[in-house]
A tleap script that builds the chain and sets N, CA, C and O, in Angstrom:
source leaprc.protein.ff14SB
mol = sequence {
  NMET HIE VAL ILE ASN TRP GLY GLU PHE ALA
  THR CYS GLN CYS ARG TYR ASN ASN LEU ILE
  CTHR
}
set mol.1.N position { 151.006 112.465 -53.485 }
set mol.1.CA position { 151.951 113.211 -53.512 }
set mol.1.C position { 153.449 112.632 -53.124 }
set mol.1.O position { 153.738 111.598 -52.521 }
set mol.2.N position { 154.386 113.760 -53.732 }
set mol.2.CA position { 155.937 112.976 -53.862 }
set mol.2.C position { 156.732 113.444 -52.959 }
set mol.2.O position { 156.877 114.663 -52.873 }
set mol.3.N position { 157.328 112.675 -52.205 }
set mol.3.CA position { 158.077 113.376 -51.271 }
set mol.3.C position { 159.677 113.445 -51.853 }
set mol.3.O position { 160.260 112.511 -52.403 }
set mol.4.N position { 160.216 114.766 -51.594 }
set mol.4.CA position { 161.344 114.952 -52.231 }
set mol.4.C position { 162.476 114.526 -51.143 }
set mol.4.O position { 162.464 114.596 -49.914 }
set mol.5.N position { 163.434 114.071 -52.033 }
set mol.5.CA position { 164.782 113.718 -51.267 }
set mol.5.C position { 165.557 115.165 -51.232 }
set mol.5.O position { 165.196 116.224 -51.745 }
set mol.6.N position { 166.821 114.858 -50.410 }
set mol.6.CA position { 167.577 116.139 -50.158 }
set mol.6.C position { 168.420 116.678 -51.553 }
set mol.6.O position { 168.967 117.778 -51.635 }
set mol.7.N position { 168.392 115.699 -52.563 }
set mol.7.CA position { 169.124 116.247 -54.042 }
set mol.7.C position { 168.107 117.122 -54.424 }
set mol.7.O position { 168.405 118.286 -54.690 }
set mol.8.N position { 166.861 116.710 -54.497 }
set mol.8.CA position { 165.804 117.471 -55.196 }
set mol.8.C position { 165.519 118.910 -54.441 }
set mol.8.O position { 165.200 119.937 -55.040 }
set mol.9.N position { 165.672 118.809 -53.197 }
set mol.9.CA position { 165.470 119.810 -52.538 }
set mol.9.C position { 166.569 120.748 -52.533 }
set mol.9.O position { 166.325 121.953 -52.463 }
set mol.10.N position { 167.710 120.334 -52.598 }
set mol.10.CA position { 168.743 121.294 -52.925 }
set mol.10.C position { 168.909 122.071 -54.112 }
set mol.10.O position { 169.402 123.194 -54.206 }
set mol.11.N position { 168.385 121.258 -55.105 }
set mol.11.CA position { 168.412 121.671 -56.565 }
set mol.11.C position { 167.375 122.745 -56.411 }
set mol.11.O position { 167.705 123.867 -56.797 }
set mol.12.N position { 166.142 122.576 -55.895 }
set mol.12.CA position { 165.242 123.346 -56.260 }
set mol.12.C position { 165.544 124.654 -55.231 }
set mol.12.O position { 165.137 125.733 -55.663 }
set mol.13.N position { 166.054 124.666 -54.231 }
set mol.13.CA position { 166.446 125.800 -53.410 }
set mol.13.C position { 167.423 126.686 -54.408 }
set mol.13.O position { 167.362 127.904 -54.576 }
set mol.14.N position { 168.148 125.952 -54.897 }
set mol.14.CA position { 169.324 126.593 -55.684 }
set mol.14.C position { 168.715 127.443 -56.730 }
set mol.14.O position { 169.038 128.625 -56.849 }
set mol.15.N position { 167.680 126.765 -57.628 }
set mol.15.CA position { 167.200 127.382 -58.741 }
set mol.15.C position { 166.312 128.621 -58.127 }
set mol.15.O position { 166.432 129.701 -58.706 }
set mol.16.N position { 165.491 128.548 -57.076 }
set mol.16.CA position { 164.977 129.545 -56.190 }
set mol.16.C position { 165.641 130.772 -56.059 }
set mol.16.O position { 165.236 131.890 -56.378 }
set mol.17.N position { 166.814 130.405 -55.501 }
set mol.17.CA position { 167.738 131.514 -55.024 }
set mol.17.C position { 168.434 132.122 -56.095 }
set mol.17.O position { 168.966 133.206 -55.853 }
set mol.18.N position { 168.521 131.718 -57.057 }
set mol.18.CA position { 169.423 132.326 -58.581 }
set mol.18.C position { 168.033 133.362 -59.091 }
set mol.18.O position { 168.198 134.510 -59.502 }
set mol.19.N position { 166.722 132.714 -58.970 }
set mol.19.CA position { 165.712 133.660 -59.428 }
set mol.19.C position { 165.653 134.978 -58.723 }
set mol.19.O position { 165.539 136.049 -59.319 }
set mol.20.N position { 165.730 134.859 -57.541 }
set mol.20.CA position { 165.542 136.127 -56.664 }
set mol.20.C position { 166.784 137.005 -56.640 }
set mol.20.O position { 166.673 138.227 -56.539 }
set mol.21.N position { 167.741 136.515 -56.714 }
set mol.21.CA position { 169.184 136.952 -56.970 }
set mol.21.C position { 169.117 138.086 -58.029 }
set mol.21.O position { 170.151 138.625 -58.422 }
savepdb mol mol.pdb
quit
């Protein structure tokens, strides 16, 4: 299992939010 860093987390959240909007 891969532990994400803040950079990856922020990018993932950004993409996720863009998909919902």
